[in-house]
C-alpha positions, -999 to +999 in steps of 0.1 A: -354+469+235-371+440+253-349+410+264-362+388+245-350+405+209-318+415+195-310+445+170-283+443+147-270+470+119-254+464+087-241+495+070-231+495+031-209+524+016-218+537-017-207+509-040-201+484-011-209+447-015-214+421+008-218+381+002-255+368+014-250+352+046-283+333+053-274+327+092-272+365+095-304+372+088-321+340+101-357+349+122-352+386+115-372+413+097-353+436+081-355+477+077-340+497+049-329+531+062-309+556+038-306+550+003-310+521-017-299+485-010-296+461-045-304+421-038-289+397-064-301+363-067-277+335-074-294+334-110-282+372-114-317+386-112-314+421-091-342+440-072-338+475-053-354+481-020-356+520-009-355+537+024-386+523+048-387+492+033-393+462+053-379+426+043-372+393+054-342+381+040-340+346+053-342+313+032-339+335+000-317+323-030-297+356-026-254+360-037-250+394-027-262+426-010-252+457-027-252+494-022-255+510-059-254+544-044-253+574-038-253+577+002-251+551+028-277+525+030-282+505+069-297+475+072-313+474+107-326+438+119-346+429+148-348+391+157-354+369+187-331+360+210-319+324+207-326+318+242-362+327+242-384+297+243-398+302+207-368+300+192-363+261+187-352+253+151-380+240+130-384+231+095-394+259+073-424+260+048-404+249+022-391+219+040-423+210+054-442+176+044-467+183+022-489+151+032 
């Protein structure tokens, strides 16, 4: 992998639930590998994504990530290194001034 990028993985066992940590997904695209991952919003809505799905989990109103089973699900995140010249923090689309 190029020095300008970082790769991380989160493996969820069958039935495992993890709290959503927005910072963990900042500036990354995520590929689902293996089983399904279920995303639960703060309002309680749930949506499942299966093997091969490509997601952006940054800035979403999520509460938890869950593996509804069976099997392991791996979330592979690829993002830019914080040390590159493009990774200075800026406003997200929801924070931009509409004027």
